[in-house]
N, C-alpha and C positions, 0 to 999 in steps of 0.2 A: 617193210626196205625203205632207206632212205635213196631217193632220186637225187642224183647232181649231171649238171648241163655241164657240156666239156665242150672248149673250141680247140681247133686245130691251129695251129699258127703255119704251119705250113700251105694248106689247102684251104682255110675260112671253113670246114664244116664245123656244125654245131650238132652234137650228138648227145646223148644219157647216158648214163651207168646208173645200174642199179649195184649194190653194195654196201654193208654195213656200214657204222659208222666209222667203226674199229680202223676199216680199211679207207677213210675218205679223202687219205692224202695219196695214195699210193696213185702211182700214173695210169692214164688211161690212157691205152694206144688207138691211134685215130683207126677210124673203121679202113681209110685207104691206105693202111701200115706206116702212116707217118708216126714217129715218138714225140713229137714235141706238141705237146697238148698241152692247157690251164685249163683248171676248173673254175666257171663264171660263178661271179655271184650269186645267191637265190634272188628272187623278186619276190615281193610279198605285198600283196593287195591289200589295203588299208580302207574301211567309210568311217563316214563320220564326219563333222559339221566344220571343226578347227583347223581355222584358216584359208574357206571353202571361197569362191569368187564369187561377189552377187552383181547385180546391174546396177547402173547410176541413173538418174533421170537423162545424163546428156547422151545415153547410150553405153558407156565406157563402160571398162572391168574392173573394179576395185578389186584389191584381196579384202577380207576382215581381218583381226586381228583372231587370235588363235582363242578360245573359250577353257574357261579355267572347268576342271573339270576334277571334284576330291575323289581319293579313290587310289591315286598313286600304284603302288606293286600291288600290291593287294587286293584292292578293292573297297578297302576300310574306309574310312574319316581320317587315320592317324597323321595322310599325307598333305591334309588342307583341302 
């Protein structure tokens, strides 16, 4: 069952709600009794090399250009 992060606008408490996706948009009352809550956007952890920072000779950090990797949406070679 999906878990959603919710923040109370009245007191600032952040809490989790477990519910089916069909009920994701329903309001979630704060554990402290407040009704003014908002669902937070999910955070997604991604790993990879595209756009990673590298050290230069002077010791400053420079961002590399993203590396083109074929596969696109399905993992095949159709997207280049």
